Residue, then its C-alpha position, 0 to 999 in steps of 0.5 A: m500500500n503506497h499511498e501512506h508509505n513506500t518501500s521502494s527507494q524511488a518514491s516517484s515510481a510508486p504505483r497508485d494504491t487501490l485504496p482511496t487517498y486521504d484527500d479522496l476520503l475527505r471529498p464527499s462523493r459516490r466514490h467516497f461512500l462506496g469506498a468507505s463502505a467497502l473499507g468498513l466491511g473489509a476491516a470488520a471482516l479482517s478484524e473478526i478473522v484475526g481476532g483482535t483490534l485491527g489497529a493493533k494488527i496494522g499499526g503494530r506490524a513494525a514493532h512486532a517485526a523489530g521484536g517489540e511489544v505490540a500496543g493494543a487498544g491505543v494503536s491507530q486504525n488509520p491506514q496511513v499510520a501503518a509503517p512499512s511492513l518490511i521494517p526492520h529492513h535489516a538487522p538493527r543494532a539499536k532498539r532505542v535512542i537517547y538524544l542529549f541535545q545541547s541547544g545553542g551550539p557548544s564550542h567544539l574548540e574547547t570541548l571535543d576538537p581542541k586546536p593548540r595552534l589557536r593559542d599560538m595565534h591568539g589575537q592574530p587575524l584569521p587568514e582569508s585562505v581559511r575563511a575563503g569567503q564563507r558566509l558570516t552572521g550579521m553579528s560578526g560580518y561587520q568586523a573588518v578583522l576577525p581575531i583568532a581566539g585561543s582556547f581558555t582551557g587545556a586539553k589532554r588525550y584519554g583512553r586507549a585511542g588517545i582521544e583529545l578532549g578539553d579539560v572542561l569535560p573531565f567526566t566525558a574523558k572517563i568514557a573516552d573508550d565508550i564514545c565515538v567523537v564525530r569531528g566532521m559535522h557540518t550543516e547549512a543553517i547559520n542561525h539558531d531556529p533553522a539550525i535546530t529545526f534542521f537537526c530535529s526534523g531534517h528541514q530548516i523550515a518548520g512543519r516537518p515531522s520530528m525525528g522522534a515522530w518518524m521513529s515512532y511512526g516507522l518502528g512502533s512502540m515497545n510498550r503499551d503504557l508510555p508514549s514511544f517518544i518522550v521529551l525532557v527540558s532542563k529546568d536549570a538551563s539558561r534560557d538563551q535560545p527558545l524551544y518550541a513544541r514543534l521541535w518534537g511535533s508530528g508534522f503531517l504524520p498522525s498526531e499520536h506520534q508527536g513527542v510528549q513532554f515530561r515536566s518537573g514537579k508533581e504532575p509530569v504531564l499536564a492535565l493527565s490526572n483526573p479532576e477532583g471528583v472524577s473516579p477512574h471508573a467514570r473516566r473509563a466510561m467517558l472514554d468508551t463513549l467518546a470512542a464510540m462517538s469518534r468511530d461514528a464521526l470517522k465513518r462520516e468524515g473520513d478524517f483519520e486524525i479522529d482515530a489518532r485522538i482516540a489512540q491518544a486518549e487511551m494512552a493518556y488513560r494508561m499513563q495515569a498509572s505508568v507516568p507516576e511510577a516511571s518518573d518517581l526517582s525516590g527508589e534509586s540508590d544513593e550510589t546512583f544519585e552520586l554517579y549522576g552528580p549534584g542535582s540528580r535528586d532535583s526533578g527537572t534538572f539535566a542530571a535528573n532528566c538523564l537518570l529519568a531517561r534511563r528509567l524510560v528506556e528501561r520501560g520500553v520508550r523508543f526515543v527520549q530527547l533531552f534539551h539543555q539550553g544555554w550554550d550560545q556564548h557570543g560573549g563571556l565564553p570562559g565562564g559560560l561554557s565552564h558553567q554549562c559543562r559543570q551542569t551536563d558533563q557528569a550526568s552525560a557520562a553517568l548515563v553511558l556508564d549506567l546503561k552499560r552496567r545494566g546491559l542496555l548500552e549495547d542496544t541503546l544509541v546515545v547522541w550528544g551535540g548541538e545545532f552547530g559549533r562556534t567560530t575560530y575567531c572572536q566576536g566583538q571585543m576580546t580581552a585577555d580573560n574574556y571573549g565570545r564565539d559566533h555561530h559556525p555551521r561549517a565544522f563542529s563535533i558531536w559524540m555518540a555511544g552504544g547501539g552499534v557505534k564504534a567505541g573509542h574512535v574519532h571520525g572525521a577531522t577539521d583543519d588546524f583552525g577548526y574552521n573547515v572539515v578536511d576529512g570524514g564530513v558528516h551532514v545532518h542528513d547523514l547523521h539521520a540516515t545513520i541513526l535510522h540505519l542503526l535502528g534497522v531502517d533504510h532511510e530511503r524507504l521510510t516515507f509518508r505521502y503528503q500533498g502528492r509526494h513522498y516525504r522522508l526524514t532525510d528529504i532527498a539526501g543523506k547517506v549512512v556513515p560507515g566510519v562510525l559503525a562498529 
């Protein structure tokens, strides 16, 4: 069935489905009436034959094939929700992803890609041969001279492979043999909003599904009682660049695949608890009645988003019991809290969210994305970057160690990084002990761990100035293709037809990066 997905790498060659398209179903006509009737009779017959909820059988195919548990009543009956039945396309190395998104753009020059030469040339103009006329932001493009800024911190080599890391990452240094540092990252966006939107959805313009939504759609859920895509935002981060719910939205995919944000405090999910005076029995009766009314509306309207809302309401009902249990950290040992560091007992901090992420993947959540703001150091870099690393370094490393000791790291992919890097030169005035760096999309670094990634390895390289990629370049689309590959998905075959064309996370580009694979 190719109107909702395409299992061929050439979407344009997909034959037209014999079923009505989404637009057909919304258009009142004789064809609509006959088609909807036929679908309804066929669905009822098939449901009776297989003996179960039709939506669970259709929507859960991919999850079942991947070894996951098929969600029951909460899985949509929408034919467009059904992911390609051949998923996984190949043997997966990872079952789940934890993405530690460092919003604002961490400086790779102080953290994952130190450049000693910059210290020797501190204050000197950046050679024009290095920049080669590349685009600058409006914040530093006016500068007649771009003075090189040497790093305020030192660096050492760690692990068997001798990976060089900045002194601001002492805990990441301890897991050097467990991570793969990707130093050849590059992107097209030079400003925050399009850059973070690009990383989160594969497109610089808002409106596309987020990568977590694509994974939920393509792979299904591994649990029945929690969403397959959960988002955590650090409450202890500096609010420099805004975050929008569309960064974890479902775009044109059915809304049941959007990320669900967990918050700090007594109510992790807003409006999840029953109002005072409403019993669980009354809530169950209300949902049953609402589902019956919605099914009638679906038959009349042909709007499959109605079905998605039923699925979300059922999931919310089950989450009333599962969310409090999953988000309660009180049962964790003192040793675990010490591992994750200061703040891990305080719900909503980055450290506590890393610990919560481990608990969520233990319970079958497919994709957990943490957002930590505050990395946008246009000025005050020495103090600002040091503060960010103190907030995030220990917990990030602890998450890898905790997953490893519990036997989860092997099939859990952990990714750490922001939307771009920072410039070799100083933005604005530079003093002896204070300076800042502008946005730099041409070359920056991330790290990955677990889930089939080559451990204790550095992929790619930048020039002596950390300004240009000279080897092993990895584009945003390439990163997305590689993440999907590790999950057993061919990025060219996971598509969704919308407004007359087949879309995918990697748009019309992207290639798997063999150099990061174990």
